[in-house]
N, CA, C and O atoms as a GROMACS GRO file, in nm:
protein
  452
    1MET      N    1   2.482  -1.216  -2.948
    1MET     CA    2   2.465  -1.067  -2.927
    1MET      C    3   2.313  -1.068  -2.846
    1MET      O    4   2.304  -0.975  -2.766
    2LYS      N    5   2.211  -1.145  -2.853
    2LYS     CA    6   2.125  -1.164  -2.761
    2LYS      C    7   2.167  -1.158  -2.590
    2LYS      O    8   2.127  -1.087  -2.497
    3LYS      N    9   2.278  -1.283  -2.602
    3LYS     CA   10   2.321  -1.274  -2.465
    3LYS      C   11   2.391  -1.152  -2.431
    3LYS      O   12   2.399  -1.140  -2.309
    4GLN      N   13   2.452  -1.043  -2.505
    4GLN     CA   14   2.525  -0.940  -2.481
    4GLN      C   15   2.386  -0.816  -2.426
    4GLN      O   16   2.392  -0.736  -2.333
    5GLN      N   17   2.327  -0.830  -2.476
    5GLN     CA   18   2.217  -0.749  -2.481
    5GLN      C   19   2.149  -0.788  -2.355
    5GLN      O   20   2.136  -0.707  -2.263
    6LYS      N   21   2.102  -0.926  -2.345
    6LYS     CA   22   2.046  -0.920  -2.163
    6LYS      C   23   2.160  -0.894  -2.085
    6LYS      O   24   2.136  -0.804  -2.005
    7GLN      N   25   2.273  -0.937  -2.077
    7GLN     CA   26   2.372  -0.895  -1.973
    7GLN      C   27   2.330  -0.718  -1.955
    7GLN      O   28   2.296  -0.672  -1.846
    8ASP      N   29   2.337  -0.642  -2.068
    8ASP     CA   30   2.320  -0.512  -2.080
    8ASP      C   31   2.210  -0.460  -2.002
    8ASP      O   32   2.200  -0.359  -1.932
    9ARG      N   33   2.114  -0.576  -2.039
    9ARG     CA   34   1.975  -0.540  -1.957
    9ARG      C   35   1.969  -0.539  -1.811
    9ARG      O   36   1.929  -0.450  -1.735
   10THR      N   37   2.016  -0.656  -1.786
   10THR     CA   38   2.049  -0.705  -1.655
   10THR      C   39   2.169  -0.577  -1.516
   10THR      O   40   2.153  -0.537  -1.400
   11ALA      N   41   2.252  -0.565  -1.600
   11ALA     CA   42   2.320  -0.471  -1.515
   11ALA      C   43   2.267  -0.327  -1.521
   11ALA      O   44   2.302  -0.255  -1.428
   12GLU      N   45   2.195  -0.280  -1.607
   12GLU     CA   46   2.117  -0.141  -1.617
   12GLU      C   47   1.987  -0.192  -1.484
   12GLU      O   48   1.964  -0.112  -1.393
   13ARG      N   49   1.932  -0.293  -1.488
   13ARG     CA   50   1.853  -0.312  -1.364
   13ARG      C   51   1.899  -0.321  -1.236
   13ARG      O   52   1.839  -0.284  -1.135
   14GLY      N   53   2.020  -0.378  -1.245
   14GLY     CA   54   2.103  -0.367  -1.108
   14GLY      C   55   1.967  -0.437  -1.009
   14GLY      O   56   1.854  -0.476  -1.039
   15ARG      N   57   2.065  -0.426  -0.843
   15ARG     CA   58   1.956  -0.475  -0.744
   15ARG      C   59   1.847  -0.408  -0.776
   15ARG      O   60   1.850  -0.293  -0.820
   16PHE      N   61   1.705  -0.500  -0.747
   16PHE     CA   62   1.580  -0.470  -0.716
   16PHE      C   63   1.578  -0.331  -0.569
   16PHE      O   64   1.674  -0.336  -0.492
   17SER      N   65   1.500  -0.252  -0.551
   17SER     CA   66   1.500  -0.165  -0.438
   17SER      C   67   1.364  -0.218  -0.377
   17SER      O   68   1.277  -0.281  -0.439
   18ALA      N   69   1.361  -0.188  -0.264
   18ALA     CA   70   1.184  -0.228  -0.176
   18ALA      C   71   1.054  -0.197  -0.296
   18ALA      O   72   0.964  -0.265  -0.345
   19LYS      N   73   1.101  -0.064  -0.310
   19LYS     CA   74   0.982  -0.018  -0.371
   19LYS      C   75   0.945  -0.096  -0.534
   19LYS      O   76   0.831  -0.115  -0.577
   20ARG      N   77   1.075  -0.132  -0.607
   20ARG     CA   78   1.036  -0.215  -0.701
   20ARG      C   79   1.010  -0.338  -0.727
   20ARG      O   80   0.978  -0.384  -0.836
   21LYS      N   81   1.025  -0.406  -0.604
   21LYS     CA   82   0.997  -0.522  -0.568
   21LYS      C   83   0.834  -0.512  -0.510
   21LYS      O   84   0.765  -0.610  -0.536
   22LYS      N   85   0.775  -0.406  -0.438
   22LYS     CA   86   0.650  -0.408  -0.439
   22LYS      C   87   0.588  -0.379  -0.546
   22LYS      O   88   0.484  -0.445  -0.559
   23GLU      N   89   0.619  -0.276  -0.665
   23GLU     CA   90   0.577  -0.308  -0.775
   23GLU      C   91   0.549  -0.422  -0.839
   23GLU      O   92   0.437  -0.438  -0.886
   24ALA      N   93   0.626  -0.498  -0.848
   24ALA     CA   94   0.643  -0.624  -0.927
   24ALA      C   95   0.484  -0.710  -0.856
   24ALA      O   96   0.377  -0.738  -0.911
   25VAL      N   97   0.543  -0.734  -0.685
   25VAL     CA   98   0.424  -0.825  -0.622
   25VAL      C   99   0.300  -0.741  -0.663
   25VAL      O  100   0.205  -0.798  -0.717
   26LEU      N  101   0.299  -0.653  -0.648
   26LEU     CA  102   0.110  -0.578  -0.674
   26LEU      C  103   0.112  -0.573  -0.841
   26LEU      O  104   0.020  -0.509  -0.891
   27ARG      N  105   0.193  -0.625  -0.919
   27ARG     CA  106   0.116  -0.640  -1.077
   27ARG      C  107   0.105  -0.823  -1.048
   27ARG      O  108   0.021  -0.894  -1.104
   28LEU      N  109   0.194  -0.865  -0.964
   28LEU     CA  110   0.121  -0.998  -0.914
   28LEU      C  111  -0.032  -1.043  -0.918
   28LEU      O  112  -0.109  -1.104  -0.992
   29LEU      N  113  -0.031  -0.971  -0.780
   29LEU     CA  114  -0.146  -0.957  -0.729
   29LEU      C  115  -0.255  -0.911  -0.820
   29LEU      O  116  -0.365  -0.965  -0.824
   30LYS      N  117  -0.225  -0.829  -0.879
   30LYS     CA  118  -0.338  -0.769  -0.985
   30LYS      C  119  -0.379  -0.886  -1.108
   30LYS      O  120  -0.481  -0.870  -1.174
   31GLY      N  121  -0.306  -0.979  -1.125
   31GLY     CA  122  -0.334  -1.106  -1.209
   31GLY      C  123  -0.243  -1.158  -1.343
   31GLY      O  124  -0.267  -1.240  -1.432
   32GLU      N  125  -0.098  -1.046  -1.305
   32GLU     CA  126  -0.010  -1.043  -1.445
   32GLU      C  127   0.059  -1.195  -1.438
   32GLU      O  128   0.101  -1.247  -1.335
   33ASP      N  129   0.060  -1.233  -1.526
   33ASP     CA  130   0.158  -1.394  -1.517
   33ASP      C  131   0.269  -1.383  -1.480
   33ASP      O  132   0.333  -1.279  -1.498
   34LEU      N  133   0.323  -1.501  -1.411
   34LEU     CA  134   0.433  -1.525  -1.313
   34LEU      C  135   0.535  -1.522  -1.414
   34LEU      O  136   0.633  -1.448  -1.410
   35ASP      N  137   0.511  -1.601  -1.501
   35ASP     CA  138   0.604  -1.632  -1.634
   35ASP      C  139   0.674  -1.509  -1.708
   35ASP      O  140   0.793  -1.490  -1.733
   36ALA      N  141   0.558  -1.431  -1.734
   36ALA     CA  142   0.585  -1.320  -1.841
   36ALA      C  143   0.612  -1.209  -1.751
   36ALA      O  144   0.623  -1.100  -1.808
   37LEU      N  145   0.624  -1.207  -1.633
   37LEU     CA  146   0.649  -1.074  -1.521
   37LEU      C  147   0.792  -1.142  -1.496
   37LEU      O  148   0.876  -1.057  -1.463
   38SER      N  149   0.844  -1.278  -1.503
   38SER     CA  150   0.977  -1.304  -1.416
   38SER      C  151   1.062  -1.299  -1.580
   38SER      O  152   1.183  -1.275  -1.576
   39ARG      N  153   1.018  -1.315  -1.674
   39ARG     CA  154   1.077  -1.236  -1.776
   39ARG      C  155   1.151  -1.119  -1.832
   39ARG      O  156   1.262  -1.088  -1.874
   40GLU      N  157   1.008  -1.059  -1.807
   40GLU     CA  158   1.045  -0.920  -1.835
   40GLU      C  159   1.105  -0.862  -1.722
   40GLU      O  160   1.130  -0.742  -1.729
   41LEU      N  161   1.132  -0.920  -1.623
   41LEU     CA  162   1.192  -0.880  -1.472
   41LEU      C  163   1.349  -0.927  -1.464
   41LEU      O  164   1.437  -0.882  -1.390
   42GLY      N  165   1.356  -1.019  -1.552
   42GLY     CA  166   1.475  -1.058  -1.550
   42GLY      C  167   1.505  -1.126  -1.431
   42GLY      O  168   1.623  -1.155  -1.411
   43VAL      N  169   1.408  -1.161  -1.340
   43VAL     CA  170   1.461  -1.255  -1.229
   43VAL      C  171   1.356  -1.421  -1.247
   43VAL      O  172   1.285  -1.450  -1.342
   44THR      N  173   1.376  -1.483  -1.150
   44THR     CA  174   1.304  -1.599  -1.161
   44THR      C  175   1.146  -1.592  -1.094
   44THR      O  176   1.110  -1.512  -1.007
   45GLY      N  177   1.055  -1.707  -1.167
   45GLY     CA  178   0.996  -1.716  -1.045
   45GLY      C  179   0.977  -1.741  -0.959
   45GLY      O  180   0.867  -1.711  -0.914
   46ALA      N  181   1.080  -1.816  -0.872
   46ALA     CA  182   1.070  -1.839  -0.744
   46ALA      C  183   1.115  -1.735  -0.616
   46ALA      O  184   1.108  -1.739  -0.493
   47VAL      N  185   1.175  -1.626  -0.737
   47VAL     CA  186   1.224  -1.503  -0.664
   47VAL      C  187   1.081  -1.442  -0.666
   47VAL      O  188   1.040  -1.417  -0.552
   48LEU      N  189   1.017  -1.420  -0.742
   48LEU     CA  190   0.888  -1.326  -0.746
   48LEU      C  191   0.777  -1.417  -0.619
   48LEU      O  192   0.720  -1.369  -0.520
   49SER      N  193   0.778  -1.535  -0.662
   49SER     CA  194   0.703  -1.567  -0.558
   49SER      C  195   0.723  -1.542  -0.397
   49SER      O  196   0.636  -1.538  -0.310
   50GLU      N  197   0.867  -1.526  -0.384
   50GLU     CA  198   0.906  -1.520  -0.252
   50GLU      C  199   0.891  -1.396  -0.209
   50GLU      O  200   0.850  -1.378  -0.094
   51TRP      N  201   0.924  -1.283  -0.299
   51TRP     CA  202   0.863  -1.160  -0.295
   51TRP      C  203   0.704  -1.150  -0.231
   51TRP      O  204   0.671  -1.085  -0.131
   52ARG      N  205   0.643  -1.208  -0.292
   52ARG     CA  206   0.479  -1.207  -0.314
   52ARG      C  207   0.461  -1.285  -0.125
   52ARG      O  208   0.400  -1.235  -0.031
   53GLU      N  209   0.531  -1.406  -0.129
   53GLU     CA  210   0.485  -1.440   0.008
   53GLU      C  211   0.502  -1.378   0.164
   53GLU      O  212   0.441  -1.390   0.270
   54LYS      N  213   0.656  -1.285   0.102
   54LYS     CA  214   0.686  -1.180   0.222
   54LYS      C  215   0.630  -1.065   0.231
   54LYS      O  216   0.628  -1.006   0.339
   55PHE      N  217   0.572  -1.008   0.114
   55PHE     CA  218   0.528  -0.899   0.117
   55PHE      C  219   0.355  -0.946   0.186
   55PHE      O  220   0.296  -0.858   0.249
   56LEU      N  221   0.311  -1.034   0.174
   56LEU     CA  222   0.136  -1.068   0.233
   56LEU      C  223   0.176  -1.107   0.358
   56LEU      O  224   0.078  -1.098   0.432
   57ALA      N  225   0.295  -1.156   0.434
   57ALA     CA  226   0.303  -1.182   0.543
   57ALA      C  227   0.353  -1.083   0.620
   57ALA      O  228   0.334  -1.100   0.740
   58ALA      N  229   0.400  -1.006   0.595
   58ALA     CA  230   0.458  -0.854   0.652
   58ALA      C  231   0.284  -0.767   0.668
   58ALA      O  232   0.233  -0.706   0.761
   59GLY      N  233   0.237  -0.800   0.531
   59GLY     CA  234   0.095  -0.718   0.532
   59GLY      C  235   0.003  -0.746   0.669
   59GLY      O  236  -0.055  -0.657   0.731
   60GLU      N  237   0.000  -0.916   0.710
   60GLU     CA  238  -0.081  -0.981   0.751
   60GLU      C  239  -0.030  -0.930   0.890
   60GLU      O  240  -0.110  -0.921   0.983
   61SER      N  241   0.065  -0.907   0.902
   61SER     CA  242   0.154  -0.924   1.043
   61SER      C  243   0.086  -0.756   1.097
   61SER      O  244   0.034  -0.729   1.205
   62GLY      N  245   0.105  -0.680   1.000
   62GLY     CA  246   0.037  -0.563   1.016
   62GLY      C  247  -0.079  -0.510   1.067
   62GLY      O  248  -0.102  -0.415   1.142
   63LEU      N  249  -0.178  -0.625   0.987
   63LEU     CA  250  -0.298  -0.626   1.044
   63LEU      C  251  -0.329  -0.676   1.197
   63LEU      O  252  -0.436  -0.666   1.258
   64LYS      N  253  -0.227  -0.723   1.235
   64LYS     CA  254  -0.266  -0.785   1.369
   64LYS      C  255  -0.175  -0.694   1.476
   64LYS      O  256  -0.163  -0.734   1.592
   65SER      N  257  -0.120  -0.584   1.436
   65SER     CA  258  -0.077  -0.536   1.549
   65SER      C  259  -0.183  -0.406   1.613
   65SER      O  260  -0.258  -0.340   1.542
   66ARG      N  261  -0.175  -0.397   1.707
   66ARG     CA  262  -0.274  -0.257   1.764
   66ARG      C  263  -0.155  -0.183   1.824
   66ARG      O  264  -0.035  -0.212   1.824
   67GLU      N  265  -0.231  -0.066   1.882
   67GLU     CA  266  -0.182   0.078   1.922
   67GLU      C  267  -0.194   0.014   2.055
   67GLU      O  268  -0.283  -0.061   2.093
   68PRO      N  269  -0.076   0.062   2.128
   68PRO     CA  270  -0.069   0.077   2.276
   68PRO      C  271  -0.152   0.179   2.359
   68PRO      O  272  -0.152   0.302   2.356
   69GLU      N  273  -0.237   0.074   2.450
   69GLU     CA  274  -0.358   0.158   2.543
   69GLU      C  275  -0.260   0.188   2.680
   69GLU      O  276  -0.162   0.122   2.715
   70ALA      N  277  -0.307   0.289   2.735
   70ALA     CA  278  -0.257   0.332   2.863
   70ALA      C  279  -0.230   0.226   2.960
   70ALA      O  280  -0.137   0.205   3.037
   71ALA      N  281  -0.347   0.161   2.931
   71ALA     CA  282  -0.339   0.049   3.057
   71ALA      C  283  -0.188  -0.047   3.084
   71ALA      O  284  -0.143  -0.102   3.185
   72ASP      N  285  -0.132  -0.034   2.912
   72ASP     CA  286  -0.003  -0.133   2.901
   72ASP      C  287   0.094  -0.072   3.022
   72ASP      O  288   0.142  -0.153   3.101
   73ASP      N  289   0.126   0.075   3.038
   73ASP     CA  290   0.258   0.125   3.084
   73ASP      C  291   0.151   0.067   3.229
   73ASP      O  292   0.242   0.007   3.287
   74GLU      N  293   0.085   0.055   3.279
   74GLU     CA  294   0.083  -0.003   3.377
   74GLU      C  295   0.068  -0.135   3.424
   74GLU      O  296   0.073  -0.166   3.544
   75VAL      N  297   0.049  -0.217   3.324
   75VAL     CA  298   0.079  -0.351   3.324
   75VAL      C  299   0.213  -0.385   3.356
   75VAL      O  300   0.245  -0.458   3.450
   76LEU      N  301   0.269  -0.344   3.297
   76LEU     CA  302   0.434  -0.344   3.242
   76LEU      C  303   0.503  -0.286   3.391
   76LEU      O  304   0.596  -0.349   3.442
   77ARG      N  305   0.448  -0.160   3.456
   77ARG     CA  306   0.469  -0.157   3.604
   77ARG      C  307   0.469  -0.292   3.690
   77ARG      O  308   0.560  -0.365   3.728
   78LEU      N  309   0.324  -0.294   3.704
   78LEU     CA  310   0.303  -0.384   3.796
   78LEU      C  311   0.344  -0.548   3.774
   78LEU      O  312   0.324  -0.642   3.850
   79LYS      N  313   0.402  -0.547   3.659
   79LYS     CA  314   0.454  -0.699   3.644
   79LYS      C  315   0.622  -0.656   3.739
   79LYS      O  316   0.678  -0.719   3.828
   80ALA      N  317   0.645  -0.581   3.700
   80ALA     CA  318   0.806  -0.501   3.759
   80ALA      C  319   0.812  -0.524   3.917
   80ALA      O  320   0.905  -0.556   3.992
   81MET      N  321   0.681  -0.494   3.937
   81MET     CA  322   0.654  -0.458   4.092
   81MET      C  323   0.646  -0.635   4.150
   81MET      O  324   0.698  -0.684   4.250
   82VAL      N  325   0.590  -0.679   4.079
   82VAL     CA  326   0.553  -0.856   4.106
   82VAL      C  327   0.688  -0.911   4.101
   82VAL      O  328   0.707  -0.965   4.210
   83GLY      N  329   0.812  -0.926   4.013
   83GLY     CA  330   0.892  -0.964   4.015
   83GLY      C  331   0.989  -0.927   4.122
   83GLY      O  332   1.043  -1.009   4.196
   84GLU      N  333   1.007  -0.798   4.123
   84GLU     CA  334   1.105  -0.750   4.228
   84GLU      C  335   1.027  -0.824   4.399
   84GLU      O  336   1.089  -0.873   4.493
   85LEU      N  337   0.921  -0.811   4.388
   85LEU     CA  338   0.869  -0.872   4.551
   85LEU      C  339   0.866  -1.043   4.551
   85LEU      O  340   0.907  -1.121   4.637
   86MET      N  341   0.818  -1.062   4.456
   86MET     CA  342   0.911  -1.251   4.415
   86MET      C  343   1.038  -1.247   4.472
   86MET      O  344   1.068  -1.328   4.560
   87MET      N  345   1.118  -1.160   4.430
   87MET     CA  346   1.283  -1.187   4.455
   87MET      C  347   1.304  -1.097   4.625
   87MET      O  348   1.408  -1.100   4.692
   88LYS      N  349   1.246  -1.064   4.642
   88LYS     CA  350   1.231  -1.058   4.836
   88LYS      C  351   1.181  -1.140   4.880
   88LYS      O  352   1.229  -1.195   4.978
   89ASN      N  353   1.071  -1.178   4.828
   89ASN     CA  354   1.031  -1.305   4.917
   89ASN      C  355   1.141  -1.395   4.883
   89ASN      O  356   1.216  -1.362   4.974
   90GLU      N  357   1.187  -1.460   4.836
   90GLU     CA  358   1.269  -1.575   4.784
   90GLU      C  359   1.395  -1.527   4.888
   90GLU      O  360   1.457  -1.601   4.965
   91LEU      N  361   1.415  -1.391   4.869
   91LEU     CA  362   1.555  -1.389   4.958
   91LEU      C  363   1.512  -1.399   5.094
   91LEU      O  364   1.590  -1.454   5.171
   92LEU      N  365   1.364  -1.343   5.156
   92LEU     CA  366   1.346  -1.384   5.325
   92LEU      C  367   1.342  -1.519   5.343
   92LEU      O  368   1.403  -1.574   5.435
   93GLU      N  369   1.258  -1.593   5.241
   93GLU     CA  370   1.286  -1.759   5.256
   93GLU      C  371   1.463  -1.776   5.302
   93GLU      O  372   1.502  -1.775   5.419
   94GLU      N  373   1.550  -1.792   5.184
   94GLU     CA  374   1.685  -1.792   5.210
   94GLU      C  375   1.694  -1.748   5.357
   94GLU      O  376   1.714  -1.835   5.442
   95LYS      N  377   1.682  -1.631   5.392
   95LYS     CA  378   1.751  -1.578   5.535
   95LYS      C  379   1.676  -1.669   5.624
   95LYS      O  380   1.739  -1.727   5.712
   96ALA      N  381   1.513  -1.694   5.608
   96ALA     CA  382   1.486  -1.746   5.756
   96ALA      C  383   1.510  -1.868   5.745
   96ALA      O  384   1.527  -1.916   5.857
   97GLN      N  385   1.520  -1.943   5.664
   97GLN     CA  386   1.631  -2.120   5.628
   97GLN      C  387   1.685  -2.081   5.729
   97GLN      O  388   1.646  -2.111   5.842
   98LEU      N  389   1.816  -1.983   5.693
   98LEU     CA  390   1.948  -1.980   5.785
   98LEU      C  391   1.966  -1.940   5.903
   98LEU      O  392   2.068  -1.955   5.970
   99MET      N  393   1.843  -1.876   5.944
   99MET     CA  394   1.821  -1.840   6.077
   99MET      C  395   1.774  -1.974   6.170
   99MET      O  396   1.810  -2.004   6.284
  100GLU      N  397   1.668  -2.051   6.068
  100GLU     CA  398   1.608  -2.177   6.129
  100GLU      C  399   1.715  -2.243   6.173
  100GLU      O  400   1.675  -2.320   6.261
  101GLY      N  401   1.865  -2.258   6.155
  101GLY     CA  402   1.919  -2.377   6.216
  101GLY      C  403   1.966  -2.311   6.359
  101GLY      O  404   1.973  -2.389   6.454
  102ASN      N  405   2.002  -2.158   6.386
  102ASN     CA  406   2.029  -2.094   6.503
  102ASN      C  407   1.877  -2.099   6.579
  102ASN      O  408   1.897  -2.157   6.686
  103ALA      N  409   1.782  -2.075   6.571
  103ALA     CA  410   1.671  -2.109   6.652
  103ALA      C  411   1.552  -2.191   6.602
  103ALA      O  412   1.486  -2.171   6.500
  104PRO      N  413   1.537  -2.276   6.681
  104PRO     CA  414   1.440  -2.430   6.636
  104PRO      C  415   1.319  -2.368   6.632
  104PRO      O  416   1.234  -2.406   6.552
  105GLY      N  417   1.299  -2.276   6.709
  105GLY     CA  418   1.160  -2.264   6.757
  105GLY      C  419   1.047  -2.186   6.637
  105GLY      O  420   0.926  -2.168   6.650
  106PHE      N  421   1.128  -2.153   6.529
  106PHE     CA  422   1.019  -2.087   6.423
  106PHE      C  423   0.895  -2.144   6.394
  106PHE      O  424   0.913  -2.266   6.382
  107PRO      N  425   0.755  -2.110   6.375
  107PRO     CA  426   0.677  -2.142   6.370
  107PRO      C  427   0.643  -2.241   6.228
  107PRO      O  428   0.573  -2.342   6.235
  108TRP      N  429   0.708  -2.188   6.094
  108TRP     CA  430   0.736  -2.228   5.943
  108TRP      C  431   0.815  -2.374   5.967
  108TRP      O  432   0.808  -2.456   5.876
  109ARG      N  433   0.883  -2.406   6.080
  109ARG     CA  434   0.985  -2.481   6.038
  109ARG      C  435   0.925  -2.638   6.041
  109ARG      O  436   0.860  -2.674   6.139
  110LYS      N  437   0.950  -2.731   5.930
  110LYS     CA  438   0.892  -2.836   5.899
  110LYS      C  439   0.931  -2.954   5.980
  110LYS      O  440   1.051  -2.948   6.007
  111SER      N  441   0.881  -3.041   6.019
  111SER     CA  442   0.888  -3.138   6.106
  111SER      C  443   0.974  -3.222   6.041
  111SER      O  444   0.973  -3.237   5.919
  112ARG      N  445   1.066  -3.292   6.135
  112ARG     CA  446   1.144  -3.395   6.047
  112ARG      C  447   1.120  -3.498   6.101
  112ARG      O  448   1.220  -3.553   6.148
  113GLY      N  449   1.018  -3.554   6.117
  113GLY     CA  450   0.982  -3.728   6.131
  113GLY      C  451   0.949  -3.796   6.058
  113GLY      O  452   0.929  -3.914   6.088
   0.00000   0.00000   0.00000
């Protein structure tokens, strides 16, 4: 009979929503015993510990983020411009190397000595 009651409670609980996981983690962080909470919720201590670690990691990354600044758009625009200029420069260098074979007097021609 105990087994049936446990199955009924588990079926009642179903999957844990993010809200229920958060509430469980907050209870742990407030000092509730991991084993007692594990038994009450019907999940392993490892699962509760995993939820806590994910919760704390997400909180930490949230604190590291910063609001975008107006200068960020300008930096992106300038980076794109630099990339475009680098490509044009490479293409011009290739063109110059091709033309070098036809006109040996280019000043940037490397000596073959």
